[in-house]
N, C-alpha and C positions, 0 to 999 in steps of 0.2 A: 656263158658259163659263170657260175659264182665263184667267188673267191673263197677258197680254202686254206686254213691254216695247218700245214703238214708236220712241221717240226720246229722245236726252240732250241737254241744254243746258246748258253751263257757262260761267262768267266768272271770269278771274283764279284758276282752279283749279290749282294747282301748276305744272305748266309750259305749261300753256294760258293764253296772256296775251289778254285782251280776252274778247269773246263768242264761244263756238263751239257750233254747234248740229249733232248727228249726227243725220240723219234715215233714216227706211226701215230702220229695224233688221228683220233677217228675223225672222219669227215663228217659224222652225223652228231654222236653223242660221246663225250670223254667226260668221266668222273674223276675228281681229284679227292684222295682220302688220306687220313694220316692222323695222329694224335695232335692234340693242341700244343702250338710253339713248334711243331716241327718245320714249319717253313712253307706250309701249302699257299698261303695267301701271297708269298714272295713269288711264286710261279705268276699269278695274276699281275703283281706289281712288275714282273719282268715284262709283259706284254704292254702294260701302260707305259712303261719307261721308254720302249722303242716308239711307241706312237706319240710320243713327246709331252706328256703329263709332266706336271712341276712335282717337286720332291714333297710337298705337301700332301698330294694326293696318295703318295706312298707311305705317309705316316713319319716323315722326315722333314727336318728343316733345311737342309743343302743336299744337292746332288752329290757331292763328296761321301755323304755320309751312306751312300748306297754301295761305295766301294767295300767288298769284305775285309773286316779289321778283326784280329785275334791277338791284339797287341802289336803286331807289325802290320801297318795298313800297306796293301798294294798301290801301285802306281795308277792303275787304272780298271775299269771294268767296262764290259759290253754286253749286250744281248742282241741276237740275231732270230728273226722271225722268218721262217721259210714258208711261202705261200705257194700255191700250184701255179701262181703267174708271175711272182717275183719274190726277191728276198730284200728285206730291209734290216738295217741295223743301225745301233746307236752306241757309242762309246763315249765315257766320261773319264776324266783324268783328275789326277790329285790337284792339280792347280786350277780346277773346276771349269775348264773348257770342256765343250761336248762337241760330237759331230754325228752327222747322220749320213748313211749309205744305201744307195738304192742300187741293188746288183752290183756290189762292190764300187759304186760311182758315187763320190761324197754329193750331197744335196743339201739343202737348208731345210728347215722346220718347216716353211711354208710351202715348199716343194712336196715334203712328205704329207701335209695335211690335205693339199689339193690332189694328191695321188689317191689318197684313203678316199676322199669325198666322191671321186670319180668311180670309186667300186662300191657306193653307197654305204659306206661306214661314216656313221654320223660323228664327225669329229668335233662338231660346235657343241652338241648337248648331250653327245656320250650316250645315246640310248641302248648301245651294244652292252653296256656295263652297268651291274647291280653289285654293289659292294656289300660287305657285312652290314645289318642295321639299316639300311637305306629302304627296305620293303616297308616297314612300318611307317617310316617319315614320309615316305609317298603318300599313303592314306591319310596322314594327319595334315597335309598341306591345307593352308588357309584359302577361302575361295578366290580371293583376288589376287593377294600378291604371291600366293603359292600355286594353286592348281590351274588358274587362269594362265598365268605365265609359261608354266610347265607345259600345258597343252597348246599355247599359241607357238612356243619355240617348236614343237614338233609338228603342227599344221604347217607352220611357216608364214604366220600372218604379223610376225614380230617386225618384219621389215616395213609393213606400213605403218605401224606406230611410230617408229623413229620418224617417218616421212611427215606422220599427222602432227607430231609433235614441232617438228620445225616449221610447218607450215602454219601451224597455230600461233606460234610465237611472232613469225611474220605478220601474220593477220592482226595480232594485237597492237604490233608495231605501227601498223598501216592504220589501225581503229583510232589511234592516237593522234597520227597525222590527220587523219580524217576530221575530228574533232577540232583540229586547230585551224585546218581548212575551212570547215563549216561555220566556225565562229566568225572567222574573217569575213567568209561569205555573208553571213547574216548581218554583220555590220555594214558591210558595203550595200546590200539589198535595202537594209532600212534607208540608207541615204538614197539609194536608188529609188525606191518606193515614193519616197517623201518628194523628190525632186520631179518624180513622174506625174505625182499628184497636181504638184503646182503648176507642171507643163500643161496637164489636160485642162486645168483649171484657166490659164492662160488663154490656150487654144479656144475654149468656149466662149471665154471673154471676148475674144478677136473675132469670131464667127458672129457674136452677137453685134459686135461693134460694125463689122462689115454689112450685116444685115442692117442695122439701124443707120449706116450712112448710105446705103442703097436706098431708103426710103426717104432720107433726109435730100439727097441728090434729085430724086424726082420731086419732092416738095419745093426745092429750089428752082428747078425749071419752071414748074406751074408759078411760082412767086414771081419770077423774072418774067414770065409772058404776062401776068397779070399787072406787074408793075408798068411795063411797056404800054399796055392798052391804058391803063389810068393815066400815064403820062400824056399819052397822044388826046384823051379826052379832056385833060386839064389845059393842054395848049390850046384847044379849040375854044374851050370856054374862056379863056384868058383873052383871045381875039375879040370874043363878043363884049367882054366886061370893059376893055379899053375902048372900044367903039363908043360905049355907051357913056364912059366917062369923060370922053372928048364932047360930047353935046351938052353935058351939064358941068364943065370944069370949073366955071366961075362962081357957080351958085353955092350958098351956104356954107361959108369957109368958118364961121364962129364954131368955137367949142370943138373943133376938129380933132386936136390932140389928146383933149380929155376923153372924147367918145371913143378916140382908138385905143387909149391904154385901157378903158373898162371893157372894150370888147375883147383885147387880147387876155386880158385878166379872166373875163368870163369864160372865154374857149378853154383856157388852161384847167380853170376849176371845174368846168363842166365836163372836160376829159377824165378829170381825177373823180369826180363824182359818178360818172358813168363806170369807170372801173371799180370803186367802192362799192357802187350799188349791186354791181354784177357779183362781186366776189362775196358781199353780205348775204344776197339772195340764194348764192348756190350753197353756202355753208347752213344757211338756214333751212334750206330744202331738206338737205341731207341731215341735219340734226332731227328735225320733225319726222323724217321717214324713219330715223333709227329709233327714235323715242317711241313712235308708234308700235314698231316691231317689237321693242322692249317690254311695253305694256301689255301686247298681245301675248307674248312669251311668258310674261310672269302671271299674266291670270290662266293661261293655259297650265302653266307650270302649278300653279296653287289648285287649280280644280282637279289635275291629274294626282296631286299628292293625295288630296281628301278622297279623290275615288280609289286609289290605290290602298289606303289606309282601310276604307270601309270595306273593300273586296278583300284584303288581308284578314279583318277581323270576321268576315262572312265565312273565308276559306277555313281558318282556324276552327271556327264554331261548327261548322258541317263536316268536316274532318274528323272532329271529336265525336259528332254525334254518329256520324257513319261506322266510325272504329267501335263505338258502344252497341250499335245496333247489330253488326257484324258478330260482336262476342255473344250479344243476347240470341241472336238467330242460330248460333253455333249450339249454345246450350239447349233451345227449344227444339232444333232439329234431332239434337241426341235424344231428348226425352219423348219425342215424336216417335223415333224409331221403337224404343222400349215400350211404348204405350202400344203400338201395333203388334208387337210381339206377344204381349200379355193379354190384348184382345183376342188374338187368334187363340190362344189356351181356353179363355173364357167362352169363346164362341163355339168351340168343340165341347166344352162341358154342358153349355147352354143346350146344344143339339141332341146329346145324349139324354138331359133330363126332360125337353120337349117330347120326346120319342117315348120316354116312359109315361109321360102325362098323356099322351095321345090317345093312349090305350083307355086311361081313366076318361078322358074328355069325350069319347064316343059314347061311353054310358052317362056321363054327367049331361051331355048335351040333348039327351033324350028327356033328361028329366028337368033341366032348367033351359029350354029352348028359347021361350019367351025373354028370360032375363038376358041371355046373351045376346040376342038381337039388340035389345034395347042398350046393351054395354057397348057394342060394337060400333053403333051410330055415335054414342057418346064419345068413344076414342078418337073416331073421326074428326069430330069438331075440336076435340083437343090438338089433335096433331095440326090442323090449320092453323089454330091460334098460336101454338108454340112457332110454326115457321113464320108466320108474320112477324112475331116478337123477334126472332133471329135475323130478318131482314133489317127491321129497325135498328136493331143494335150495331150493324155492321155500318148503315147509314151514319149512325151517330159516332162510331168510332173514326170514320174518314172526316166527317164534319170537325171532330174535336182536334185530329190532326192539323187540318187548315186554321183552326182557330189558335192553337199553340204557335204555329209558324207565323202568323199575323201578329200575335202579341210580340213575339221576339223581333220583329220587324220594327213595330211599333217602338217598342223599347230602345232599339237601335237609334231611330230617327228622333227620338227624344233626346236622346244622349248628344247626338249631332247638333240639334236645334240648340240645345243648352251651350255647346262649345262655341257655335256661331255667335250667340247673343254674347256671350263673353268676351270674344275676340273684338265685336262691335264696341263693348264697353272699353276694352283695352286701347282701341284705335282712338279714343278721344283723350286718352292720357300721354300719347305720344306725339301730338302737334308741334309741341316745342321743339322736338328733337330735328338736327340737322343731318340729313341723309347723306350729302356729300362728303361731310366732315367725318361722319361715321365710316363710310367706305373706305376712306383716306387713312384713318385710324387703323382700320383693320387690315388693309393691305401692308400697313408699317408693322403691325403686330406680327402677321404670318411671315413676313420677310425675316424678323428677328427672329422669331420661333426656328424657321430652317436653319438659319446660321448657328443658333445655339445649340439645336439638336446635333448639326454637323460637328461642331466644336466638342462636345459632350461626347459622342461617339468616337473621335478622334483620340481624346484625353482618355478615355478606358480603355482603348486598345494599347496604348502606349505605356499606361499605368500597369496592365496585366502583362505585358512583354516584360517590363522592367522587373516587376515582382516575380516571374519566373526565372528570369536570369539572375536574380539576387538569389533566390532559393537554391538554384542549381551550384553557384559559387559557394554558397554555405555548406551545402552537402561535400563538395569537393574539398573543402578546407578541414572539415571533419575527418575525412578519410586519412588524412596525414597523421592523425593520433594513433591509428593502429600501425604505422610504418614506424613508431619512434624507437623500437627496439631491432630495426632493420640497417646494419651499416650499409652506406653506400647511397642512402635516399638523400638527396641534397634539399630538394624542396620544389615548390611550384617555382614556374619560371617567372611570374610576377614578384616573387618574394626574392630572386637572386640578383635581380637589377632594378634600377630606377631611373627616371628623366626629369627633366626639368617640368615644372607643372604645366606650363603653357604646351607642352608636347604630349601630355596625358591622353587627351581625347584624340589625337591623331594615332598614338599607338595602340590604345584599346580598339580602334576601328580597324586598324590594318593589321593586327595580329591577333589571329583566331586562337592562338595556343598558350595564352597567358596562363591558364589553368592547368596545363599539363605539368606533369611531374618529372621533374629531371632526376635521374640516376645515373650511378656511374657505369654499370655493366649491363650486360643481358641477364646474366645470373640474378643479378638485384632485381630486377623488372619482373623475372618469373616468380620470385619468392614474394613479390608485392601482388602479382596476380592472384597467386595462391590465398593470399591472406584476404583479398576481394572475394573470392570464390567462398572460401569456408565462412566468411562473416556475412555474406548474401548483401555486399556493398555496392554502391552504384559504380557502372564501369567508367575506368578512367584511361587516360591515354599518357603514355611514358615517352619522354626524351630520353635517349641512351647515348651518354657521352662519348663512349668510346666506338660509337657505330657512326658518330656524324663526321663528315668529310671537314677538313679545314677550309678555312675561306679562301676562295679564288681571289687573283688579281681583278680589280673591278675597273670600269672604265671612269675617268676622271670627268665629273660634270659641275656644273655651276650649282646644283641642287644637292643638298646633303643626303646620304643615305640613312634612312631611319634607324637601322641597327647602329649606327656610329654615334647616334645620340643617346644609347642607353649606356648609362654607368655601371660598371660590373666588372668582376675578376676576369682578368685576360683570358684565362681557361675556359670562362664561360660564354665568351662573346659569339663563339660558333653558333651555340645554341638559339641566340636571337637573330643570327644571319639564317639558320636554318628555318627559323619560323617565319621571318620577314621577307627572306630572299634578298632581291636589289629594289625593294620599294624606297622611292623617294619622297622626301617632303617637300611642299610646296606652301606659300603664303596664302595664296587664294587659288580659286578655282581657274581662272584665266590662265595662271603661269601652270597649272597643274595640266591644263588641255594641250599647251604647247608641246609638253613632253609625252602625255599619253596618247596623243595624235599625230605624231610626227613621223619621221621615217621610220625609226626603230621606236617600236611603241613601248612605253615604260608603265610600271605599276606605280601610280603616285597618289598620295594622301595629302588633304590640306590640313591647316591648324585646327579649323572648325568640324573635322570630321569627315569630309567628303571623300570618298576614295573611288578613283577610277582603276578598273583592272585593265590587264591587257587586252583583252576581249572587247573594250569599249564600253562594258556596263558600269555605270556609275551607282554607287550606294551612298547613304549617309549614315551618320554615326547617331542613329536614333536609339540605340539601347543606353548610350550615356548622356543624353539630354535630361536636364532636370525637369520631372515630370510633375505637372501641379495637379493638386487633387480636384475632384470634379463634382464634389458635394455642393459647392456654392453654385455651380451652373446648374445643378439639379433644381434647385430652389428658386433660381430665378426663371427657369423654364415652366416650373408648377406655376409660379405668378403669371407669368404672359399667358399661359393657356386659360386660367380663369378670367384674365381681363379679356381675352379673344372671346370666351363663350358669353360673357355680358354684353359685349359690342354685337355679337351676332344676334342676341336676343332681341337687343334694342331694333337691330336693322331689319329683323323679321317682322316685329310690331310696326314699324315704319310702312313695310310693304303691305301689310294688312289694312293699315291706315289708308295707303293709297288705293287698295284694292275694296275699299268699304262697298263701293257700289256693287261689285260683283258678290261680295258676302251677303249684302242685303237680299241680292237676286236669288242667291242660293238658299237664303234662310226661308224666303217666300216659297221656293219649289219645295223644300223639306216640309213646311207647314202644310202646303197644299197636299204632297203626298201622304202625311200623317193622318190627314182629314178623310182622305179617300179611304186608306186601311182602315180607319174607325167605323166608317159607314158600312164597308164590306164586312167587318166583323159582327156588326150589330145584325147585318142581313143572314149570315152563317148561323148565328146564335138562334136566330127566329126559326131555323129550320129545325133545330133539335128540339125535339119533344117527345113526351112519353104518353102513349095511348094507353087507356086503361084495360090492358090485356090481363094484368095480374089476378083481377077478382074474378073475371070469366073463367080462366084457368085452374084457380083454385076450386071454383065451385063445380067445374066439370071433373076435377079429380075427385073431389068428394063424393059426387055421384057414381064414379066409376068404383071407389072404394066401396059403397054399399052394395053396389052389384056384385063386386068379388067377393065381398064378405058372405053374401047370401049364398053365392055359387061355390064358395071354397068350402063350405060345410060338406058338401058332398066328395071334396078332393082329400087325398092323403096329405096331411097338413107338413109332414117332414120334407115331402118331395117337393110341395111348394114353396116351402120355406128357403130350400136350397136354390131353387130357380129363381126366387125373388132375389136373393143375395147376389147371384151372378147376375141378373139383370140389372140391378142397382150398380153393380161395379162396372159393367159393360156400358151403363148409361153416363155414369160419371167418366170414364175413360173417353167415351165418344164426345161428350161434351168438352173435356179438357183438349181433346185433338182438334175441336172445331176452332176453340179459341187460339190454339197454335196455329194454326192454318191461317186466321184472321191476322194474327201477330206477323207472321212470316211474310203475308201478303203485303204488308204495309211496304211502301217503296219511300226510300231516303232521295234527297234531291242530290244530284251528281254534283260533286264540287270540282269535277276536271274543266267544266266551262269558266269557272270562276279563276282557276289556276291559270288556263289560257289565257282570259281576259288580263289577268293580273300581269303576266310576261308582256303582253301586248304594250300596256300603259308603262310598264317599266322601260321599255325601250324608246316609246315616245318620249318620256321623262328625260332620258339620256340625251335624245337628240336636239331638246330645247336648249338653246344658249343665249345669254343675256349679254348685250355689249356694254362696256364700259363707256360712258359719254362724258365723264367730267371734263376731260381736256378739250373735247369738241364743243362742249358748253362755254367754258372759259374763252375760247378762240371766238366763239359766235359773239360773246358779249362784248369783246375788245373791237371786234368788226363793226358791230352796231354803233359803238360809240364813236369810231373814227367816221363813219357813214353821216351820223348826225351832224357833227361839226364841219364837214364838208358841205352838207347840204344847208346849213346854216349860213356860211360864208356865201354859197352860191346865191342863196335867196336875197342877201343884203345887196350883193353885185347887181342883180338882176333887178332889183328895186330901183337902185340909184341909176342904172342904165335906161329904166323906164320912165323915170322923171326927166333924164336928159333928152331923150327924145322927143318928149311931148313938147319941149321948148324949142325943138330945131323946126325949121320950117320943110315943107315936104320934098322940096327940091335938094335941099342941104342933106335931109335924111337920107334922100335915094343917093348922093354922090358919095356919101360915108359908107353906105352898104356897099355899092359898088368897089370903091375902094377898098374896103375891108374884104370884098370877095376877090379882089385882084391880089391884096396881100396874101390871103389865104391860098389863093391859086400859086402865087409864086412860090410861097412857103412849101405847099404840097410838091410842086415841081422840083424845087431843091431836094426835098426830103426824098421825092422818088428817084432822082438822078444818084442820089447817094445812096440810097438803098438799093437800086440797081446794080451801083458799081460793089456795094458789100456783097450782095448776094452772087453778083457772078466771081468776086474774090472767093467767097466763101465755095462756091461749087468748085473751083479750080482746087481749092485745098482738099475739099472732100474727094475728088477724083485721085488726089496723090495720098491720101490717107488710106482709101480703097486698096491702091496699087501696092504701097508699102505693108497694109496688113497682110495680104495674100501671099506677099513675098515671103514673110516671115513663115507662116505654116506651109509654105512650099505649094500653093493653089496654082491651078492652070489658069485663073482667072485672068482675061485681058480687059484692060479699063479702055472704055468707049467715050472717047472726049467729045464726039458729035453731039449736037444739040438736036434735041426732039422736035419735031415739026407740030405745034400746037394751034396753028391757025386756024384749023376746022373746029375747034372746040368754042363754045359760046362762053360767055361770063359766067353763067349758072353753072356750066360742066366744070369749069376749073375751079370755082369754089367747092363745088362737092367734091372733087378729086382731093383738094386741099384739106378739107375736113375729114375725110377718110384716112389719109396719110398721116394727118395729125393725131387721130386716134389710135391709129398703129404706133406711132412714135410714143404717145402717153402710156400706151398698154406696154410697151416695152421698157419704158422709165420705171413704171410701177413693179414690173416683175423683176427687172434684172438692176436697176439704178445704173449708175456707171462706174463700175469697179475699176481699180487700178490695174494696170498691165504692165508687167516686169519682163521686158524683153530679153534680159541678161539671163532669164531662167533657161530659155531654149540652148544657148550656148552651153550652159553648166549642165543641162542635160545630156548633151551628145558626149561630153568629156567622162560624167558618170556612168552613162551606159555603156562606153567602150571599157571602162574599169571592171564594171559589173559581168559584162559578158566575159571578159577574160579570165576572172575569178571564177565564174561559173563553170567556163570552160575546163578549167583546172580542177575544179570539185568533181564534174562529171568523168573527167579522166582518172581521177584517183579513186573515185567510187567504181569505175569500171574495173580497174586493176584490184580492188579489194573484192568485188563480186566473183572475179576469176579465180582469186586466191580462196576465197569460200568455196567455190565449185570444185576446186581441186581438193578441198579438205573433205568435202560431201563425197566427192569421187573415191579418194583412198578409204574414207570410212565405209562407203557402202561395200567396196572391194574386199575390205579386212573383215566387215560383218558376214558377206555373202560366203567368202572361203572358209572363214572360221566356224559358221552353221554347217556348211556343207561338210568339212572335215570332222566335226563335231558328231554329226549324225551318223557318219560312217564308224566312228570310234565308239559310239552309243551302240549301234547294231552290232559289232564285234564284242563289245564288252558284255552286251545280255547274252549273246549267244555262249561266251565262254565261261562267265559265271554260272550260267544255268548248267552248263557241262561239267564244271569242276565241283559244284555243289549238289548235283542232281535234282535240280527244280528250283533253285534258286532266282533272284533277280536282281540286277543292278543297272544303276542310270545315273549318268553325268547330266544334272540339271541345272538351269540357270536359276540363278538367286532372283534376278530381275528378268522377266522374260521379254520387256520390252529393249531392254538394253543389255547384253551379255558382258559388256566390259565396264559397267558401273559397278556392280557389285560380286562379279566373278561366278565361278563354277564350284558346285558341291557334288560329292559322291555320296549318292543314297544306295542303300542296300536292303533288300528283303532276303534274309537267310530262310533256307527251307522251313515251312511250316511256323514262319513268325513274320510279324508286321515289317512295315518299311523303318528304317532306322539310319540314323546319322553315324557315320563312319567312327566317330570318336566315341560312341556308346556300344560298339562292338566289342566281344573279347579278343585276346591277341591272335588267336587262330582265324578268326574270323576277320580281322584287319588285313593279315597277311594274305589270306585268299582274295580279299577284294584288291588289294594292291596287285598282287599277282594278275589277276583278271584284267586289270586297267593296263599293266605292263605289257601283257601278251597281246591285248587288244591293240595298243600302239604299234608293237611288232607287227601284227598284222597289217596294220594301217601303212607303215612305212618299214618294210622288212629290211633286216640288214644279214649279210653275208654270215655273220658269226656273232654269238652272244658269250659273255663272260659273267658267271654269277657265283657270288660267294655267299654259301650258307643261306640260301633263301628259304630253306624247310625248317629252320631254327624252332620257330614257333608253333610249328604243325604238328598235330598228332600223327600217329602211323599210318591210320586211314588217309588223311588228307596228303600225307607225303607220297602216298602211293598213287593218288589221283594226280598230283602235281606231276611226278616223274613219268606217268603213262602219258600224261598231255606234252611234256617236254619231248618223248620220244616221238610222238607224233608230228610235233613240230621240227624236229630235226631231219625230217625228210626234205625240208626245203632250206634250213639254215643249219650252221654248225653250232653246237652247245659245249661250252666247257664249264663245267658245274663243280664246285667245292661243297662237298656234303658229307657229313658223319653218320647219315641215316641208311640203313642198309637197304630200305625200299626204294632208295633213289639211285645209289651207285650200283647197285645188283642189275638194273635195267639198261646200264650204258655199255655200249660196243667195246669201250676200252677203259681200263681204271690205271690211274698214275699213282702210285702208293709212294706217299713222302714219309721220311724219318730222319732222325737227326742223331748223330753220335760224335763225341769229341768236338761238340760246337760247331759242326758242319752238317748241313742238310743234305740228303743224297734221296733218290727215287728209284722207283722200280715200275716200268710200263708192262701192264698185263693186258693182252688181247682176249677178252672174254670168249669171242667166238673160236677161238683157236683150242682155248682150253676144254670148251665143251665138246669140241670134236674129238680131242683126245681122251677125255673122259667116256664120249661113247664108243670109242674103239677098243677101249680097255674093256 
């Protein structure tokens, strides 16, 4: 059962003095009528009063103003509304206190609001109430701030907006926290990536070292076995030598010491000589091999460059000829088509003339039969001669093409031959040049050019940056001239304070707001912004003095705060703190790093302009450095480039001189090719000849002309003349078409093969590499010199030893030899024993190194200390294995070298990894929370959007239906300004009155605006019905026709809701079920309730 207002009781309320009771309010439609100022609106105000509205809504400033006052103000007033379900009352006293009653029981305003909301009375947005003048304002609501908010209130999506705004603010806060955490994580990740890279490098180096030691272990085992076997052999040999020495012990004692000394020296020098010889031969072999490879590469490179140049010339010439030939063929093809069309017309005309002449020919043939047969035979002979001449011309055309091609090739070969001869001549002029010195000079020049180019680019960049910065500062200074008449402009931040010159660079680096303009208030800043806009000036940033917070108490540190070093008036000190915050000043980067990367990170700047942000990013004061001009460097670069070109030219000449054998060979090949082409040209030219067809053809043509003139006497001359002209034209066109076909049949040599060859040769040229042998040659010369010196010493000692031996007797000589052998054997045995001990010690150390290295990288390797049994191997097998392992070790040395391994890196890596994982986990947790928050926002946004669009669709449906009904055929629609986002630009009401186009509400007449607004209001009523509606003169702007329509519609709606309407239009109040007439006497409002149905019954009974 819906809520119905049955009666209103009021006492001393506004213009109603004393107690008044309005009974029998119709449950469907009640109209309130009366003259202006009688107190009609006060009845509506009484309803609003009870429902808890403020005094301003009832056109007063205070609730006590609602108490009736005719000079003597009453102590209180009250209004009671009696509904079919309950009664509610509100009382106001002169002391401004107010009370609410529900069925005579006192309640609060919140209780009353909740009670009415439960009965579907919209106490939040007051949709049941339309006061005087509100109709047109509804139609004129702005799309976003007005109509959108109005519709959202009714549809009920405002609740989502509050949630979305709150969540968005939380998300922004989290986003700022994310940036801080992310910057921290980036800093730690940089350290982690760096240490991880170092750890990987050390791991790789360790693995290579382990592998190297494994090979070394095998080698040492082989060496130990080989030494043991050699030791055994030496021991056996020693026993044999001692036995022999005992037999000849007392023989040939002379010169023993001298011989022994010479033998010892000879052995040492022999060993040295063998080493030097081996090293020298190895280097020489390597040098010769590389030298031969370089020579082959250079020859191949020069040959390829020449071939590429010739191919490129051939390619360009052929391409140009083909393009020209294609253009000519297009023109000829077009001409051929035109000639064929013309021939067709002439042939038709020829056939017509021939048909006319056939009749004459039958008559003439009888008369000139003999002459015709003779002329026919002559014409056949003439046709044969013409055909032979045509074949000869085609052959000659083909031969001429070949001749032209051969001449072009001969010309190219002649040019190449001349170039080669010139190069041979130049080769003789560069014999005196030193190639190695040129190459060395060229390398130095190239290095200097690269360094100079880098320095030039760096200075240009810095010069550009400083120039731009100075231009910006200059413009910002000029802006201040426009503010000279504005009071409150203090000036640029850099102008209101100064620092000691030694701190200037630090201040400019750390403070990015020095060019900001300081003003006293926000109003001054707004005035300045208006001046900037009006004069189209460069944008500026303002520091507003009264908006900046005072300086907080700062932590006392050993380093000074940068803003404390600025000398300025005390009231401006906070401007520099606002710009610099808690930036510290350090003397050098080391001191700055202690505070920047400490437990609590600080923003620190150094005296030389190096700035470390709290995030760890370090920047330099590059904008404030004195930038040198770069013109001098450009001149130096130009000189070096010219010098390099001269050196390269000389070096090329030397290379050509070194390869003059190849040039001569190539020159000989070119000359042979030139002679071959010359002989072929002569051969083709001999085939081109002209046979004497012309005289025979002319003779036959004259003979045919005689016959024709004789016969033509019997023909009609006019008809024959026309046919002759047509025949001549046809002959000319056929001859021209024949020539065109010959020209079109000519083929050009394809240049695609040349292009393919050119690409292949370019690729081969790029693959050729020439090795620099200067350092190897120098090394070879040094080794050769050392080898010759040692050889000279060896030969001298050898000669001395030979002379000494000749003097000695055979037995003495034998004893000396045996003693030498014994000494050698003893020394060998000692060396072998020592080597064996060294090898075993080394092997033990290798086992320990392998075990320790595997332990560092957490390998599961188990060190095997057992010795391998090598007794089954022969000496040759051991030697082969040793060589193989030595090759492997040498290869590893060449590939990897012996890099340093820092074992502390692994411990440091573990610590940094733990820190990184902790920060990363914190970041992922924070990002997860942030994503959850964003999902919540998306959820609320989607719910808001879906509910709003759903509600808007229903309201639109009702609006179309109601407006069409009220205007008899019009259309109205609530449309989205932005169809992609209804909440970005809002909603607008578009209306199409009957027989008119679509219009915006602002462009409608007053009556049309009222109808549009009422249609929207009724649509919203239908969307969310209220049990009763209170309306104040909603028909004021309508004509009588529209008033009647609105009244009828209200009457229809009154079946489901109660309507209380103030109206002065008879078309409105005459339709109501009851009329409340209001009038005023003696400054007091009074009323009279009329039941329309009862009056109608009485009138009917009378």
